[in-house]
GUNULUM-371836 format. One record per residue (C-alpha): residue in one letter; z, y, x. Coordinates in steps of 0.5 Angstrom, whole numbers, plus 500, padded with zeros to 3 digits. Last residue first. Example, Ala and Ser with C-alpha at 12.3 -4.5 7.8 and 13.67 -1.06 7.14 Angstrom:
BEGIN
S514498527
A516491525
***
This chain:
BEGIN
X293823703
X291822696
X288828692
X293831687
X288836685
X294841685
X295840692
X287841694
X288848689
X293850694
X290849700
X284853697
X288859695
X291859702
X284861705
X282856711
X278852707
X273857704
X268858709
X267850708
X265851701
X258849701
X260843706
X263839700
X267834703
X274834700
X272839694
X266834691
X268829687
X274831684
X272838683
X265836680
X269833674
X271840672
X278840669
X277846665
X282850668
X280847675
X273849674
X275856672
X280856678
X274855682
X270860679
X275866681
X276862688
X268864689
X269871686
X274872691
X271869697
X264873696
X260871702
X254869699
X254862700
X261862697
X258865691
X253860691
X259854691
X263858686
X257858681
X257850682
X264849681
X263854674
X259848672
X254851666
X255849659
X251854654
X252861651
X255866656
X254861662
X246862661
X247869663
X251867669
X246861671
X240866671
X244871676
X246866681
X239863681
X236870683
X242872687
X240866692
X233868692
X235875694
X240872699
X235869703
X239870710
X239862712
X246861708
X244865702
X238860701
X242854703
X247856698
X241857692
X238850694
X245847694
X246850687
X239848685
X240840687
X247840684
X245844677
X240838675
X234842672
X229837672
X231833678
X225832681
X223839682
X230841685
X230835689
X224837692
X226844693
X233841696
X228838701
X225844703
X231848704
X234843709
X228843713
X229850714
X236850715
X237845721
X244846722
X246839722
X250840716
X244843713
X239837715
X244832712
X245836706
X238836705
X237829706
X242828701
X238832696
X232828697
X235822696
X238824690
X232827687
X229820687
X221820687
X220818694
X224811693
X223807699
X220812704
X226817701
X231812702
X229811709
X229818711
X235818707
X239813711
X237817718
X239824715
X246822713
X247818719
X246825723
X250828718
X257824718
X261828713
X265822711
X264824704
X256824705
X256818710
X259814705
X255817699
X249816703
X251808705
X251807697
X245810696
X241806701
X245800697
X242803691
X235801692
X235795688
X233788692
X239785694
X244786688
X249782689
X250782696
X248789696
X254790692
X259786696
X256791702
X258797698
X265794698
X266793705
X263800707
X268803702
X274800706
X271802712
X271809710
X277810706
X276818706
X278819699
X271820696
X269814700
X274810697
X272812690
X264811692
X266804694
X269803688
X263805684
X259800688
X263794687
X264795680
X256796679
X255789683
X258785677
X260778680
X267779680
X268781673
X275780670
X278782677
X273787679
X274791672
X282790674
X280793681
X277799677
X283800673
X288800678
X284805682
X284810677
X291809675
X292811683
X288817683
X290820676
X285826677
X285826669
X278828669
X274825674
X279819676
X282817670
X275818666
X271814671
X276808671
X276808664
X269807664
X270801669
X275798665
X271798659
X266795663
X270789665
X273788658
X279783658
X283788654
X280786648
X280790641
X285795644
X281796650
X275798646
X279803642
X282806648
X274807651
X272810644
X278816644
X278817651
X270818651
X271823645
X277827649
X273827655
X266830652
X269837648
X274839653
X270837659
X264841657
X257838655
X250837659
X254837666
X250831668
X256827670
X259830664
X254827659
X254821663
X262820661
X260822654
X255816654
X260811657
X265812651
X259810646
X257804651
X264802651
X265803643
X259799642
X261793646
X268793642
X265790635
X271791631
X269797627
X262793625
X257796620
X260803622
X261801629
X253799630
X251806626
X255810631
X252806637
X245808634
X247815633
X249815640
X243812643
X239818640
X244823643
X243819650
X235820649
X235827648
X240829654
X235825659
X236818663
X238814657
X231811655
X233806650
X234799650
X242800650
X241803643
X236798640
X241793642
X247796639
X243797632
X241790632
X249788633
X251792628
X246789623
X248782625
X255783624
X259780630
X262774631
X267772637
X268765639
X273765645
X272759649
X269762655
X274767655
X280762655
X276758661
X276765665
X283767664
X285759666
X281760672
X275756672
X272752678
X265751678
X262744677
X255746677
X253743670
X260745667
X259752669
X252752666
X254749660
X260754659
X255760660
X250757655
X256757650
X258764652
X251766650
X251762644
X258765641
X255772643
X249770638
X253768633
X252774628
X244773629
X244766626
X244760630
X241755635
X242753642
X237749646
X239746653
X236743659
X239742666
X238740673
X231741673
X229739681
X224745684
X227742691
X229748694
X230752687
X235747683
X233749677
X237750671
X233751664
X235755658
X232755651
X235760646
X234760639
X236765634
X235766626
X237773623
X229774622
X226770627
X228770634
X226766639
X228766646
X226763653
X228760659
X230761666
X236760670
X235759678
X239755683
X241756690
X241763691
X238768697
X234773692
X228772696
X229765697
X230764690
X224767688
X220763693
X223756691
X221759684
X214759685
X211766685
X205767681
X207768674
X212774674
X213777667
X219779669
X221778676
X223785677
X228784672
X232780677
X235785682
X237790676
X240784673
X245783678
X245776682
X251771680
X255768686
X259763683
X267761684
X269768681
X266767674
X266773670
X258775672
X256769668
X258772662
X254779664
X248775666
X248772660
X248779656
X243782661
X238776659
X239776652
X238784652
X231783655
X230777650
X232782645
X228788648
X221784647
X222783640
X217789638
X212784641
X213780635
X209773636
X216771638
X216767645
X220772648
X221770655
X228770659
X228774665
X231770671
X238768671
X240768679
X245763681
X249762687
X254756689
X250750687
X252744691
X246739689
X249733685
X247726689
X242722685
X246716681
X245709684
X243704679
X242697682
X249694681
X253698676
X246698672
X245691673
X253689671
X252693664
X255687661
X249683662
X243687664
X239683659
X232682664
X234684671
X241681670
X238674667
X233674673
X238675678
X243670675
X237665675
X235667682
X242665684
X242658681
X236656684
X238658691
X245654690
X240648687
X236648693
X242648698
X245642694
X239639695
X239640703
X246638703
X245631700
X239630704
X243632711
X249627708
X251623714
X249627720
X251634718
X257631713
X261629719
X261637722
X264639715
X264647714
X269650709
X267650702
X264655698
X263654691
X261649686
X256646691
X254652696
X255648702
X257652709
X254650715
X254656719
X246656718
X248656710
X252662711
X246666714
X241663709
X246665703
X247672705
X240674706
***
């Protein structure tokens, strides 16, 4: 087209481009025609040479047009497939998935979906990837496999741009079990490079670290983290594996973090006294942070300790914010921070943090639990009823949903439905003292004092040899109208530094009858609650 156009304008293509000459149009027409033919032939020859030999790479430069790189702002790591013949290695593939999500969650410029939302797709074969991506509201997904043979590990990872099903990356990583942490970070680094994520110096430094772990220590740790830890015996079994992990590799920080967290969990469920559990939790979490300060899980556990046991509210907030800074995609951190803010009456901020948790963990029912926590601590009982009606419909076997449902009813003066919900909570909670104390208080408040006294007597008997929360005993005495006994047990709770005080005291309707007493105001001051 270029040649034809210039020819029509009177240009000659003999040894270059010359200005048009009107005289040549009449006296040299035959020469002009032959010159044009020669020029066309020369151009065709050049084209053939380019196509055939790619001289100097010129063909590639002229003809290649690289496909535009899709913009990736959000990712979901789908459960990695175990391709080992040994089905017992299934837990290992799940662990690799969780660890890879953990590595990517530290990248602030990417949105990474939480493990709890992606694990529902484990074994999913029917849903196309674009549909999964839409459900999780992400641009791309990571899928792949894990093969473990003895101490040898191979990880294969693919990154798929969901809207077009385009494969953006395929990488294979191999090494021994001691290098598994290094491989996980190499996968994360490849992904961040492919999506052109901007990393802070701190993020770059972490990805370039190459930690090594004793294979037996890592194996023991993985067994511990895959156990069912919803009950006391399950946690004790996990602790034995974590202790073995630390024995094999005293520098393996994740084992210390989990061990510290297990003792905090004991306290949250009132399975061990604060005097026994908290010193151990502190010991292990400080050791983890000595081994590496940039550990968001360690800061989350230390946040729990400084809030629930030390009652150092400013230090606690500092720890959870450091965790968020290190792992800006970890939904649990936003959830916990939201709960902290709710307890302290910072309701608008609490809603903002719970919203961030929901965005990163869109499928799990915890967003409803987060809304319930906020409504509970703001004493919005009408909202609590509506939230937990939906919560119970979604998760009918969740005892907390029924417990909060009961609180909503009791706070609204509807004692009969409150008692029914507390009964369901107590049955589902397998003996959780909070649900039972709520039921006993509702019995007392509705005139069923014999039923309330029966629960109280049983707890007093158990407290002689076991661990029973003095705070929960105090709530029953408050329901029965025995103020002096209620304050006696509140003081016991204070002296043992019960975690129940920091969580419940400001909003708990079970102690409303005590709030006007000067002893209650004195207790609030000693608890150092922020204004």
